[in-house]
C-alpha positions as CSV (number, residue, x, y, z in Angstrom):
1,M,108.2,100.9,129.5
2,K,110.0,97.9,130.5
3,I,111.2,93.6,129.2
4,L,112.1,91.8,132.2
5,A,113.7,88.1,131.4
6,E,113.8,85.8,134.3
7,N,116.3,82.5,134.1
8,L,115.5,82.1,130.5
9,E,116.4,79.3,129.2
10,K,115.7,77.5,125.8
11,K,116.0,73.9,124.8
12,F,116.3,71.6,121.7
13,R,116.7,68.1,122.1
14,Q,119.5,67.7,124.7
15,E,121.3,70.9,123.4
16,Y,120.8,74.8,125.3
17,V,120.6,77.7,122.9
18,I,119.9,79.9,126.0
19,K,120.9,79.3,129.7
20,N,120.3,81.3,132.5
21,F,119.5,84.5,131.3
22,N,118.2,87.0,134.0
23,F,118.2,90.9,131.9
24,E,116.7,93.8,132.7
25,F,115.6,96.1,129.4
26,Q,115.1,99.8,129.8
27,D,112.6,102.3,127.9
28,H,114.4,104.3,125.2
29,Q,117.2,102.6,124.9
30,K,119.1,100.4,122.1
31,Y,120.2,96.8,122.5
32,A,122.4,94.6,120.1
33,I,122.6,90.9,121.1
34,V,125.8,89.7,119.6
35,G,127.8,86.2,118.9
36,P,128.5,84.0,116.0
37,N,126.3,82.7,113.4
38,G,123.9,79.6,115.2
39,S,125.0,80.4,118.3
40,G,121.1,81.6,119.3
41,K,120.6,85.5,118.7
42,S,117.8,84.7,116.6
43,T,116.5,82.2,119.2
44,L,116.9,85.1,121.7
45,L,115.2,87.5,120.2
46,Q,112.1,85.3,119.4
47,L,112.1,84.7,123.0
48,L,112.1,88.0,123.7
49,S,109.6,89.2,121.4
50,Q,107.1,86.4,122.8
51,F,107.3,84.6,119.2
52,S,108.8,81.7,121.2
53,L,107.9,79.7,124.1
54,P,111.1,79.3,126.5
55,T,111.9,75.8,127.9
56,K,112.2,77.5,131.3
57,G,112.2,80.8,132.4
58,S,109.8,84.3,131.4
59,V,110.3,87.1,129.9
60,K,107.4,90.0,131.3
61,Y,106.8,93.8,129.6
62,L,106.2,96.1,132.7
63,D,104.7,99.2,132.2
64,N,105.5,103.1,133.0
65,Q,104.4,101.5,137.1
66,G,106.4,98.5,136.7
67,N,102.9,96.2,136.5
68,P,103.0,93.6,134.3
69,V,101.1,94.0,130.5
70,D,98.5,91.1,130.1
71,S,100.0,88.3,128.3
72,D,97.6,88.0,126.1
73,L,97.8,92.0,124.9
74,A,101.7,91.7,125.3
75,F,101.9,91.4,121.2
76,K,99.9,94.5,121.0
77,Q,103.5,96.4,122.0
78,I,105.7,95.0,119.6
79,S,107.0,95.4,116.1
80,F,109.2,93.0,113.9
81,A,111.5,92.8,111.2
82,A,113.3,90.0,110.3
83,P,114.4,88.3,106.7
84,Y,112.4,85.4,107.6
85,N,109.5,87.4,108.8
86,E,106.4,86.5,106.0
87,I,104.3,89.7,104.8
88,I,100.9,88.9,102.4
89,E,103.0,89.0,98.9
90,E,99.4,88.8,97.4
91,F,98.5,92.2,98.4
92,T,99.9,95.5,96.9
93,V,101.7,97.9,98.9
94,I,98.6,100.3,99.8
95,E,96.0,96.7,100.5
96,L,98.9,96.3,102.9
97,I,98.6,99.2,104.8
98,S,94.9,99.2,104.7
99,F,95.4,95.9,106.1
100,L,97.6,96.7,108.9
101,V,95.8,100.2,109.9
102,N,92.6,97.9,110.2
103,I,94.0,95.6,112.3
104,Q,95.7,98.9,114.5
105,Y,99.1,98.1,113.6
106,L,99.8,101.2,112.0
107,P,98.1,104.3,112.9
108,A,94.8,105.4,110.8
109,E,96.5,108.6,109.4
110,F,99.5,105.7,107.9
111,N,99.0,105.9,104.2
112,I,100.5,105.0,100.9
113,N,101.9,108.8,100.4
114,I,103.3,108.5,104.3
115,F,104.8,105.2,103.3
116,E,106.9,106.6,99.8
117,E,107.9,109.5,101.7
118,F,109.1,107.4,104.4
119,S,110.9,104.6,102.6
120,E,112.3,106.6,99.5
121,L,110.5,103.8,97.3
122,K,108.2,104.6,94.4
123,T,105.4,102.0,94.1
124,N,103.2,101.1,91.5
125,P,99.8,100.5,93.2
126,N,99.2,97.6,91.4
127,K,102.3,95.4,91.8
128,L,101.8,92.7,93.8
129,I,104.4,92.5,96.7
130,R,105.4,88.7,95.6
131,D,107.1,90.3,92.7
132,F,109.2,92.7,94.6
133,S,113.3,92.1,94.8
134,S,114.4,91.3,97.9
135,G,115.7,94.9,98.8
136,M,112.4,96.0,98.2
137,K,110.5,93.4,100.4
138,Q,112.8,93.9,103.2
139,K,112.7,98.0,103.3
140,T,108.9,97.7,103.1
141,K,109.2,95.4,106.1
142,L,111.3,97.9,107.9
143,T,109.7,100.7,107.0
144,L,106.1,98.9,108.7
145,A,108.0,98.1,111.6
146,L,109.6,101.8,111.9
147,S,105.9,103.0,111.6
148,A,103.9,100.8,113.8
149,P,103.7,103.1,117.0
150,R,104.3,100.3,119.2
151,P,107.0,100.7,122.4
152,F,109.2,97.8,121.3
153,L,110.8,97.4,117.9
154,F,113.1,93.9,117.2
155,L,115.0,93.8,114.1
156,D,116.8,90.8,112.9
157,E,119.9,91.2,110.8
158,P,117.4,94.4,109.1
159,T,120.0,95.3,106.0
160,T,119.9,91.9,104.8
161,N,119.1,92.5,101.2
162,L,119.5,95.8,101.3
163,D,121.8,97.9,99.2
164,L,124.5,100.5,100.4
165,K,122.0,103.8,99.9
166,S,119.2,101.9,101.3
167,K,121.7,100.5,104.7
168,T,122.1,104.3,104.9
169,W,118.5,104.8,105.0
170,F,117.8,102.7,107.5
171,Q,121.2,103.9,109.8
172,N,119.8,107.3,109.9
173,K,116.2,106.1,110.6
174,L,117.4,103.9,113.7
175,E,119.6,106.7,115.2
176,S,116.5,109.5,114.8
177,E,114.4,106.5,117.0
178,K,114.4,108.0,120.5
179,D,111.1,106.7,121.5
180,K,111.1,103.3,121.6
181,L,113.2,99.8,123.2
182,I,115.1,98.6,120.5
183,L,116.8,95.4,120.0
184,I,118.5,94.2,116.9
185,A,120.2,90.6,116.6
186,S,123.3,91.7,114.7
187,N,127.2,91.3,113.5
188,E,126.9,93.8,111.3
189,E,128.7,96.6,113.0
190,S,126.2,99.2,110.6
191,E,123.3,97.4,112.2
192,I,124.1,97.9,116.1
193,K,126.5,101.0,116.2
194,Y,124.0,103.1,117.9
195,C,123.4,100.5,120.7
196,Q,124.0,101.7,123.6
197,E,124.9,97.9,125.3
198,R,125.6,94.3,123.6
199,I,124.8,91.3,125.2
200,Q,127.0,88.4,124.0
201,I,124.8,85.2,123.5
202,L,128.3,83.2,124.2
203,D,127.6,84.3,127.9
204,F,124.6,82.4,128.3
205,K,125.5,79.1,127.1
């Protein structure tokens, strides 16, 4: 599958954050969106994931035959993780997994044992997510996003709040991921070193 951005623009009041962005993202490739803090990396990522609407232009998801995916079904192609993304903190991890399996975000066979093996986290079955440390919350978000069987993976500053061991864990998981189209908004070299192409956000101002 591919993502096709055509004449994409985003304007807040009188200021353009993104202007004249045209790009075709290819399947099974990793892309980094780079630029100074506050330059619009997160905005572009949210436009490409269709979590935000552009002022002008379009984002299309294309299937393997080059046909556009129905816009109402586009969200089913995406997994997304970011420090500002909320998860249901009133749930335990087991409850959260059950919920995400029921809405078909995670595969039916996904369970707490798979979660713990993948994340290298040992969880208390009765502990609510709101009582997790910020690093555990972020690692949980990354585990769920990486485990979702969806073709597009969007990550915004993915190792925020992670310690060195968890950053290494993320790098290893990302390096081994071959089946998804991955976009990462970040300036951290450790987060984007496996990306085949880098998009400088300042080129689209």
